[in-house]
Every structure is written in C-alpha cells, then in structure tokens.
C-alpha positions as CSV (number, residue, x, y, z in Angstrom):
1,M,144.1,172.1,33.5
2,G,146.8,169.7,34.7
3,E,150.4,169.9,33.4
4,I,153.3,167.4,33.2
5,T,156.4,169.2,34.1
6,V,159.0,166.4,33.2
7,E,159.6,164.4,30.1
8,N,158.9,160.7,30.0
9,K,162.0,158.5,30.6
10,K,163.9,161.3,32.2
11,I,165.6,160.9,35.6
12,A,163.9,162.8,38.5
13,V,165.3,163.6,41.9
14,P,163.6,163.4,45.3
15,G,161.2,166.3,45.7
16,E,161.0,167.3,42.1
17,I,157.6,168.3,40.9
18,L,156.5,165.9,38.2
19,A,153.0,167.2,37.5
20,K,150.7,170.0,38.4
21,G,146.9,169.8,39.0
22,M,144.5,167.0,39.9
23,D,144.4,165.5,36.3
24,Y,147.2,163.1,37.1
25,L,147.6,160.3,39.6
26,P,150.7,159.6,41.7
27,G,152.1,156.1,41.2
28,S,154.9,154.0,42.8
29,G,157.7,156.2,44.1
30,T,155.8,159.5,43.9
31,Y,153.5,161.4,46.3
32,R,151.0,164.2,46.1
33,E,151.4,167.4,48.0
34,G,148.6,169.9,47.4
35,E,147.9,169.9,43.7
36,N,151.4,168.8,42.7
37,I,152.8,165.3,42.2
38,H,156.5,165.1,43.5
39,A,159.2,162.4,43.2
40,G,159.7,160.4,46.4
41,K,163.1,159.1,45.3
42,M,165.6,159.2,42.5
43,G,164.2,157.3,39.4
44,L,163.3,157.1,35.9
45,V,159.9,158.9,35.1
46,N,157.3,156.5,33.7
47,I,154.0,158.1,32.4
48,E,151.2,155.7,31.5
49,G,148.0,157.6,30.7
50,R,147.2,159.7,33.7
51,A,149.4,157.7,36.2
52,I,153.0,158.9,36.9
53,K,155.4,156.5,38.7
54,L,159.2,156.2,39.2
55,I,161.3,153.2,38.3
56,S,164.3,152.9,40.7
57,L,167.8,153.1,39.2
58,S,169.3,151.0,41.9
59,G,168.4,148.8,44.9
60,K,168.7,145.2,46.1
61,Y,166.2,142.6,45.4
62,L,163.3,142.2,47.8
63,P,161.7,138.7,47.7
64,K,158.0,138.6,46.5
65,R,155.6,135.7,46.2
66,G,155.3,134.4,42.7
67,D,158.8,135.7,41.5
68,T,160.9,133.3,39.5
69,I,164.5,133.5,40.7
70,I,167.9,132.1,40.1
71,G,169.4,130.9,43.4
72,R,172.6,129.2,44.7
73,V,172.5,126.4,47.1
74,E,174.5,127.5,50.2
75,D,173.7,124.8,52.7
76,V,172.2,121.3,52.8
77,A,169.9,120.7,55.7
78,F,168.1,117.5,57.0
79,S,164.9,118.4,55.2
80,G,166.1,120.4,52.3
81,W,168.4,123.1,51.0
82,R,169.0,126.7,52.0
83,V,169.4,128.9,48.9
84,S,170.8,132.5,48.5
85,M,168.9,134.8,46.3
86,N,171.2,137.7,45.6
87,C,169.8,139.8,48.5
88,A,170.1,139.9,52.3
89,Y,167.6,137.1,52.8
90,S,168.0,133.4,52.0
91,A,165.2,130.9,51.2
92,M,164.4,127.3,51.9
93,L,163.7,124.6,49.3
94,S,162.2,121.5,51.0
95,I,162.6,118.0,49.6
96,V,159.0,117.7,48.7
97,E,159.2,120.9,46.7
98,A,162.5,120.0,45.0
99,T,161.4,116.9,43.0
100,S,158.6,114.5,42.4
101,E,161.0,111.7,42.9
102,F,160.7,109.7,46.2
103,I,163.6,110.5,48.5
104,P,163.9,108.0,51.4
105,K,164.5,109.3,54.9
106,G,168.1,109.9,55.7
107,A,169.1,109.9,52.0
108,D,172.2,112.0,51.0
109,L,170.6,115.1,49.6
110,T,173.9,116.1,48.0
111,K,173.1,113.6,45.3
112,Y,170.2,115.9,44.2
113,L,171.6,119.3,44.9
114,D,174.8,120.2,46.6
115,V,176.4,123.4,47.7
116,G,177.4,125.7,44.9
117,D,174.6,124.4,42.5
118,Y,172.5,127.0,40.8
119,I,168.7,126.5,40.4
120,M,165.8,128.2,38.7
121,A,163.0,128.3,41.3
122,K,159.8,130.1,42.1
123,I,159.0,131.7,45.5
124,T,155.8,130.2,47.0
125,N,155.6,132.2,50.2
126,V,157.1,135.2,52.0
127,T,156.3,135.7,55.7
128,S,156.2,139.0,57.5
129,Q,159.6,138.1,58.9
130,I,160.9,137.5,55.3
131,L,161.1,133.8,55.6
132,V,161.0,132.6,52.1
133,D,160.0,129.2,50.6
134,L,160.8,128.0,47.1
135,T,159.5,125.4,44.7
136,M,161.1,123.7,41.7
137,K,157.9,122.2,40.5
138,G,156.8,124.0,37.4
139,P,157.7,124.7,33.8
140,G,161.4,125.7,33.5
141,L,162.1,125.3,37.2
142,R,165.2,123.0,37.5
143,K,168.9,122.7,38.4
144,L,171.1,124.7,36.0
145,G,174.0,123.3,34.1
146,A,177.4,124.8,33.1
147,G,177.4,128.3,32.0
148,R,177.9,131.8,33.3
149,I,176.0,133.6,36.2
150,L,175.7,137.3,35.7
151,E,174.6,139.7,38.2
152,V,172.6,142.8,37.1
153,N,170.6,145.7,38.8
154,T,167.2,144.1,39.6
155,N,165.5,147.2,38.4
156,K,166.9,146.8,34.9
157,V,165.6,143.2,34.6
158,P,162.4,144.2,32.6
159,R,164.5,146.1,30.1
160,I,166.8,143.2,29.6
161,I,163.8,140.9,29.0
162,G,162.1,143.4,26.8
163,K,158.3,143.5,26.0
164,Q,157.3,139.9,25.7
165,G,160.8,138.7,25.8
166,S,161.8,140.5,22.7
167,M,165.2,141.9,23.9
168,V,166.5,138.6,25.4
169,S,165.2,136.8,22.3
170,M,167.3,139.0,20.1
171,I,170.4,138.3,22.2
172,K,169.7,134.5,22.0
173,Q,169.3,134.8,18.3
174,A,172.5,136.6,17.8
175,T,174.8,134.5,20.1
176,D,173.2,131.1,19.9
177,C,173.2,131.1,23.7
178,R,170.5,129.8,26.1
179,I,169.7,132.5,28.6
180,L,167.5,132.5,31.7
181,V,166.8,135.6,33.7
182,G,165.7,135.6,37.3
183,Q,163.7,138.5,38.8
184,N,166.3,138.7,41.5
185,G,168.9,140.0,39.1
186,L,170.8,136.9,38.3
187,I,171.1,135.7,34.7
188,W,172.3,132.3,33.4
189,I,174.0,132.1,30.0
190,Q,175.0,128.9,28.4
191,G,176.8,128.7,24.9
192,E,180.1,128.9,23.2
193,P,182.5,131.2,25.1
194,S,182.7,133.8,22.3
195,G,178.8,134.0,22.2
196,E,178.6,134.1,26.0
197,L,180.9,137.1,26.0
198,I,178.9,139.0,23.4
199,A,175.7,138.1,25.4
200,V,177.3,139.5,28.6
201,D,178.5,142.8,26.8
202,A,175.0,143.2,25.3
203,I,173.3,142.9,28.7
204,R,175.7,145.3,30.3
205,K,175.0,147.8,27.5
206,I,171.2,147.4,28.2
207,E,171.9,147.8,32.0
208,K,173.9,151.0,31.3
209,E,171.7,152.6,28.6
210,S,168.2,151.5,29.6
211,H,167.0,155.1,30.3
212,I,167.9,156.2,26.8
213,S,165.3,156.0,24.0
214,G,166.0,153.8,20.9
215,L,167.6,151.0,23.1
216,T,166.2,148.2,21.0
217,D,167.7,149.5,17.7
218,R,171.0,150.2,19.4
219,I,171.3,146.7,20.8
220,K,170.2,145.2,17.4
221,E,172.9,147.2,15.7
222,Y,175.6,146.2,18.3
223,L,174.7,142.5,17.9
224,E,174.8,142.6,14.2
225,G,178.2,144.3,14.3
226,K,179.6,141.8,16.7
227,T,178.2,138.6,15.1
228,G,177.7,139.6,11.5
229,K,174.2,138.2,11.6
230,K,171.0,139.8,10.5
231,I,168.8,140.0,13.6
232,E,165.0,139.8,13.5
233,I,163.2,141.5,16.4
234,S,160.5,139.3,17.7
235,A,158.9,138.3,21.0
236,S,160.2,135.2,22.5
237,T,157.6,132.6,23.5
238,E,159.8,131.4,26.3
239,N,159.6,134.9,27.9
240,R,156.2,135.9,26.9
241,E,155.1,136.2,30.5
242,F,158.0,138.3,31.7
243,Q,157.1,141.7,30.5
244,E,157.6,145.2,31.9
245,E,154.6,145.0,34.2
246,E,155.7,144.4,37.8
247,D,153.5,141.3,38.4
248,N,154.5,139.3,35.3
249,R,156.3,136.0,35.7
250,Y,159.0,134.2,33.8
251,Q,158.5,130.7,32.2
252,D,160.7,128.6,30.1
253,S,159.9,125.3,28.4
254,E,162.9,123.4,29.7
255,R,162.8,119.8,31.2
256,S,162.1,119.4,34.9
257,F,164.6,118.8,37.7
258,S,163.8,115.1,38.0
259,G,164.9,114.4,34.4
260,G,168.0,116.5,34.6
261,E,171.7,115.5,34.7
262,R,173.7,115.7,37.8
263,R,176.3,118.5,37.5
264,E,178.7,120.0,40.0
265,F,180.1,123.5,40.1
266,P,183.6,123.8,41.7
267,G,184.3,126.3,44.3
268,R,182.0,128.0,46.8
269,R,182.2,131.7,45.7
270,R,179.7,133.5,43.5
271,F,180.7,133.5,39.9
272,S,181.0,136.9,38.1
273,G,180.1,137.7,34.6
274,N,183.7,137.4,33.3
275,R,184.3,133.9,34.8
276,R,183.0,130.6,33.3
277,F,182.1,127.7,35.5
278,Q,182.2,124.1,34.2
279,G,179.7,121.3,35.1
280,E,180.6,117.6,35.1
281,R,178.5,114.4,35.6
282,R,178.8,112.7,38.9
C-alpha cells in the first residue's frame, strides 16, 4: 500500500520524501526514486487524487503562449512597440496586433502607445530563443488608464485570483476598485485612493498567507473590518477563466484599445504598490 508522508499545503524542501509506494504519481516539481516520490525543489505540496506536485514559492515569470499579461511600453520602434513583462525578457507588439485602426506608414506611433504606458495584452508566440510576440486584439486587451501597478510573486497569482475569480471579486466588492491581474505578476488597480490602499493591503496579505488554510475567510474578515461592508463570496464572471489550473486564461469585458482614451503616465520608472500614477488626456 502507498503512503503519503507529508500534509497537503505544507512546505516541502528539496529531497524530502512526499510519498512511498507506486500508488501515487509524481507531478510538477517532484521526481520518483525507486518507490518513493521526492521533492525536487522547495515548494507548497499540492495533492490532487493520486498526483503530487509542488507549487513554487518564488521565481520570476517565464513567458508562455496564451498567457495574458500586463506590460509596460519601454520603446517605440518603426513597426511597433517593445514591451517589458516583469521578467528578463521583453516582447514585441506590432502595429497590426495593437489595433484594428488603420495606421498610415510613417505615422507617429506615440499617439497610440508611448513609453511608460501600461497595457493588457496576450502572448501569441514564444520562440525557442524566448522572442515573444503580443496582441491587443481580444476581450479586455487594451491600454490601461490611471491607477496603481502592483508587483506580486507570479506563483501567488492563482491564489490572488481565487477559484473562478472569487478572491479578486471579493476585493473589488469591498473596495469598489477595478482590478486586473496579469499572469506575469503585475496587477492594475483603479479606484479611490483609500480603496486602492485597502486592495493593495489585502493582496499583500494573500501573497504572504497563501499557504495557510482558511485564507478566504481571513481575507473576508479583513476586508469587512477595513470597509465596514458585508462581503458576499462569489465567483467573478470577469475572472471565470483565470482559475488555479495552470493553463487557464484571464478575460475581462472591458472596451477594446481602439475605443479607449489617450492617457499618459509621467516618468519612466516602474511604479510600486505604494505610489499612484495619474493619467491625462492628450
């Protein structure tokens, strides 16, 4: 008979025996040696049926085709824009993938997107050399307006979203903020300053306590205490596709890029969670 030697949601260290016998299957971050399954890295134990995997506690984002990310325009080229993605690699957004609007040859591309602008985009291709292509054609893909950009551990993104978007929906409900989460660990928050600060604190609390059971109830209690509102826990339709499974994707029913307003973010540096950036019409 097989035997699980660790508790679900507990932290395992490299080499630790997670299960004995052939009744269990090694998943991501684990390996089999003889009849035992070992941890291949430090991570959070996740047991699903017979499969055992580890969820990393840290690590930078690695671009993957189909991911929806929040990026920052870092350069304007002749045929498009270079976008940073909160990792060692940058991506290219071509003119044809940025908008359905006709852009004449030689046009000033800064009228559409300029250095410092933040966008919601989807990765359409990643080559073996990690050359990344983006698109802004699709539901919710657009230029982002004024708000906060918060950076979080990419491995904590599924917990911040919650099952079928339930966690982020709860934060939106409590703070009256609009919140978009990129799979690359960048989060856009827009609302009243007081609401934004509570949203940031709630997200940081999720990030810090994601491995502890009863997280949803603790966040609900925290938000109710901060806002004085009665919070209803429900799945958000905006985030229904961004669940804890690794291959799910984020969608939001916002207007497209071509119908958006022109906004400009001052400065060239990345904004932290405790700094607000303001947008203005051109």
